[in-house]
N, C-alpha and C positions, 0 to 999 in steps of 0.2 A: 309388164312388172317379170323383173329378170328370175327364172329356175334356177334351183339350191346347186345344182351341178353347173348349169352358163357361166357361173360368177367368172367374172378375167381373172381376175387381181392373184387367183386360186393358185398358189407355190404348192410344189411335190417334197417324196424325201427317198431317200432311199438308205434300205439297212446292210450295211455290210458284215456280216458273221462272221470274223477271227479275230487273229494275233493283229493290232494298231501299228508295230512295224514294219509285217507283209502286205496290209490290206493298203498303208497309206502307199505304198512304192505303186500303187496300181494306178492312182489318182495323177494326173500331172502336176506338171511341175508351173507356180502361180497360177494356177486357177482357182484360189477357196478363197473368198475375200475377210474371214473370218474365225478363229480357234474359240469357245467355248463348252470346259470342260471342268469336268471333275473325275481327275484320275483316284489310282487308286494311294493311300494317307501315308502304306508303310508303318502301319501301329500289329497290322496283325490283329486286325478286327473277327469279330469274333472264329475266328481260326480259315479265316477264306484262306482259300490259299493268293488269291486274285492282291491280294493285301500283304505278303511279304515287303514288298518294295515301293519307292518315290521309281515316277516315270525319271532315264538316265534320261544323255547326253545322244543319244542314237536317236532316241524316241522326236528329245526336241531340234533336233536335226531333219527333221525330216515333214513335224512343221514349218519351219524356217521356208523349206527348199516347195514344198503343197500352195504356202502363201502369195497373197500377191506383197511389190515393194509397199508396203508402207503397212501391213494387213496390223492388226492386231490380233493379239489372243491372251483370253483370262484361262487362267486350272487354279483349280482349290487343293486346299491345299493345308493338313494341319496342326497346329501351332506346334507342335515338337518338330515335325519334319520338312515344315515350309522350306526351309532356309535350302532342303535340299534340291529340291523344285528347284529354286528360284539360281540354285546356282548350275542346277546341268543348264534348265535353260538361255542364264547369259553367254553360257559357255558355250553354247550352240551359233550365238548370234548374236542378239535376241535382245535390246536395250529395252534393258526395266522398267518401265515409267510408275507407278506406283503403286501399294498393296491395299486394295478394296476390300475390308471384312463385308462377310452378314453376321446381326450380332440378332441375337434368337432368345438368349433371357433361361427360355429350358431346359436346358441340358442336365444329364442325372451324374453325379458326381462319379461315379470308381474314387473314391476312397476307401481308404482298407483305415479301421479307428486302431488306434496305437493300444488303450486303455482294456480293449476287450477284450483283441490282442495278448497284452498281457496276461491278463487273469484268464486266457482262454492256451494261454502253454502249460498256465500253474494248476491247471487245472482246478481251479475254482469254481463255483456256478454263480453267478449275480444276480442280486436280489431284483426280482420285478418293481418297480415301485409309481407306475402311474404305463399311459398310454397312450399317442401321438399317433392322430389318422394323416395320414400320407394323400397329395392330392395325385397321380397323376395322370396328366394329359394328352389324353388320345388324338382330340382337336375333334373340331367337328362333327357327330351326327357317327361318329365313338363307339360310344358308350352312353344307349338311350338319347338324353337330348341334351345331359350334361356334360358331355364331351370329356367329363374325368373318370376314372377309374382310383374308389377310395380303397384305403391297405389301412391296416393295423398294427402299427410300429410300439413293440416292446419299448418304457422307458428302462436303463437298468440302471444298478446302484453299481461303478466300484468294491471291488470284497478287498484284490490285498496292496498292503503299501503304496508295492509299485506299481501300479496300478491308477490308483489317484493321487498319484503323484502325474502319473504322462495322459489323465484321463481331461479330451478336448482336443490332443492332438489327432495330428491324422499326417494321411501322401498325399493329396488330392484336390485342387482348386471347384470350381463350379464350371462347366464347359457354359459358357453362354456368348460362345463368334466364333467365326472358319471365316478363315483368311485367307488370301486368292492375291496370284501374282497378275501385273495388267503387263506386257510386252509387246513392243511392237518390231518388225521384221526393219529393219533400217528398209528409206526410201528409198529409190535408182537413188543410184553418183550421177550429183549433177544436176540436178533436180532439185527446184526449195519446196518445198511443205505441197503447196498451193497449186504448183506444176503438180509434183506427183500426184494429189487430189483429182487433179482433173484430167494427169493420164490412166491413172490403173484405178479408178474413181476408189482409192481407202488409202488410209494413214491419217486420219485426223475422229474423233470421235464428238459420240451429239448431244452435246450442251444441249441444248433447246427443251430436245423431247424428252430428256431424257430427266427433266428440273422434278427435283419435288416440288405438288402442290403444298398448299400452304393448305398445314390441318392433319398433312400426310403421316400417317407413326410411322413413313419408314425414317422420318429424321425424327432424331431424338433428343437434338439438340436444346435453344432458344426457341421457343415461339415469340419473337416478338417484332416480327413482321406480319402484317396484318391485307393483304390483297391488297388491292387499286386505290385501296384511302390511302393520303397520305399521312405519315404521320415527323416529328420535327424529334431534331438530335442535335443537342450541342459538340457544336465540332469545336478544336482551340484555335486557336489562329498560328500564325509566328510566332516563333519561342520569342522574343522580342514581344509579345502582344498576348504572351502565356496568361496573363492577368485577366482576360477578354474573350470571348464564346461569341458565339456565335449561331443564331437558334439557324438550321439548317433544315428546309424540307423535304422529304424523300419521296419519291416515290416506288413501287416496288414492281419488281419484273411483271408482269401480270399469268410468266405460262412459272413461277413459282420461284424458288430460292434454288441457285448456283449449286451443280450436283458434288452429294462428296464420296468421298471414298468409304462412306459405310452405306449399309442398307440393313435398317429396322424390317423383319415380318418375322411370324413366328412357326412354326415350322407345319408341310402339308399337314392337314387331315387323311381324317383314312379316307373320303368319302373324292376330295381330288387324288387320292393317290394310287384311288382306283377307278377314276372317269374311264370307259371307253373300254370297261375288262369283267365285263358279265359275263361274256364267253365262255372263262378261265372257272380254272374247278377250281375251290381255295383249299388253298395247301395249311401250314404248318406258321406263325409268322417266328421268325427267329428278329424279334429289334431289336437293336439295339438299348431300350428301353426294359427289356428284360431280360431276368439272370435263369438257364434253365439248368432242370439234375439231370436231363436226358431223358428223362421219360415225355417229355411234350408241358411238362408240368413247373411251372416260376418253387422260386424253393419259398418263397411266405403261401405258397399252397393253390392260389386262385388260378385256371384254366390259362393257358395260350390259347390266342385270340386264331380264326382260321378266315387266312384274305387270302383276294385272289392280287395283290401286290405283293411279293417273295421278300423284293430286294431292300437292302435293310435302309440306304441311305439315302430315300429322294429327297432333293432337291425341293422346294414352293417354286413354283410354276413363276408365279410375282417375279420373286426375283432375275430370273431367267429371263422373263420379257425385257425383269430393266435393261442385264447385263448384253443382248442381242441387241436390243432400240444402241444402245454404249458402241458397242464396236461394226454393229451388221453395217453401218451406210445408208444408205440405200433399196429397197425396197426389192425385191425381188436377185440380190445376191445368196452368198451361199454360206452359210455357217459351217463349220464342221466341228465334232464333240465323237475324237478317239476312241471316249471309255465314256461310253451312251450310256449305260446302266441301264436302268427303269425307261430311260426316255425324254430326263425333265426337258433339255434343252431344244431336244424335237421340238414338241410340246411348244415350248416359249415361240421358237423359230416360225413353225407355221404360226401359226397364232399372230408373230406379228409383221410376218408378212415375206421370207424369208425363206432360199430352199434348206432342205438338211441333209449333210450328210454323217448317217450316223454309221460305229463298226467295234461291231462290241466279244470279245471271248468267249460270254458263257450261254453259254446255247438256253438257259432254263431262260435268258430272260426275253431273247426276242420274242415271241409273245406279245408278252409286258411291253416290251419296247413299237410295236406298230401299235399292239392294240392302240396306247396312250397316244400314236401318233395321228394316226383315224378317227378316232375322238375329239384330235386339233381343228383338221384337217373340216371337217364339219360342223364341230364349233366356231368352226372361223364363218364361215359360210356363212350357217344363224346369221351368225353379226352384223356381218358387212349387206349381207340381202334387204337384213331392221333396216337396216341406216340408207340404205338405196332407196325403199320404199319412200321411209320416212323423207326422202329431200326432192322426192315425185313430187309426196305430197305437200310439199309447203314452199 
């Protein structure tokens, strides 16, 4: 039986604390196989100093330098600022290949109600005519067993004539997706894409390992495929025979649908965010789902939760495992994240058997990154030791 600490395919990670522009200069040229990152969106998120602007062309040039020829980069951005990030990446010399959208549907609209604002500025007090209950999803295991926090919201009636005129108008849509640019460093001059893959081990994306299994909710489109069961479609013949149709039997790919440039999964639960962090001290969360009065309480009076992972923009491990497989190429390659944040890229890379290098400037996030990466290493050992034992028994 293989002991957990002797598992031969276990990968490792390195966390570098500091500014990514400086730290990336310590990384040798053409030594990184892929870059997967969630940089600042440049929205001034929650007043954080690290979110004042999107990374510029100087950062993108360093990414280009450390990547092997043909290496891919995936970088997330805000819906309002992704164009600036994309231009910086393209100006640095990358080829923009596509845009990937993470769909989650549960975002909280940052809306400014015009009718209410007009009444407020007029000093008119609105009449409360009812109450509605709002359920804020915190994910599995966050609040009891339900995963929801209930908040009563008053329903008010517009008071002034102007407020009645503009009741129902606002300023924002409900956020339900976040985009990411998919780019590639040009392949080595004089080589075909196949030759580049053979020489450098990168340059392609992993289609089969990233297919959408039939029934997997990551695909939100039509569910007309049927696994390995044959199905029949009518296919029109040549234009001269347009009136005739021939029934053709197709067989779906046994691994699932061709991967798309959208991926649907919910935001991570509290249990996922905090796996491996039980040794840390809990602190007050400054989650994007809450609005605080500066006293550790929300404006609606509900107490602010104390959590182990205080990073406000944690991405789902499932999403990043899929992205790691998509661009990481062969197992054992190295994935870099210049904006490590809470360490989700590291967790995903280690779980998918890649080596990981993470760079993070904010000192308070380093223990969170390290704890989560250690959890991922141990989880990888547990999962693969079980598979090995099963293989031995069969």
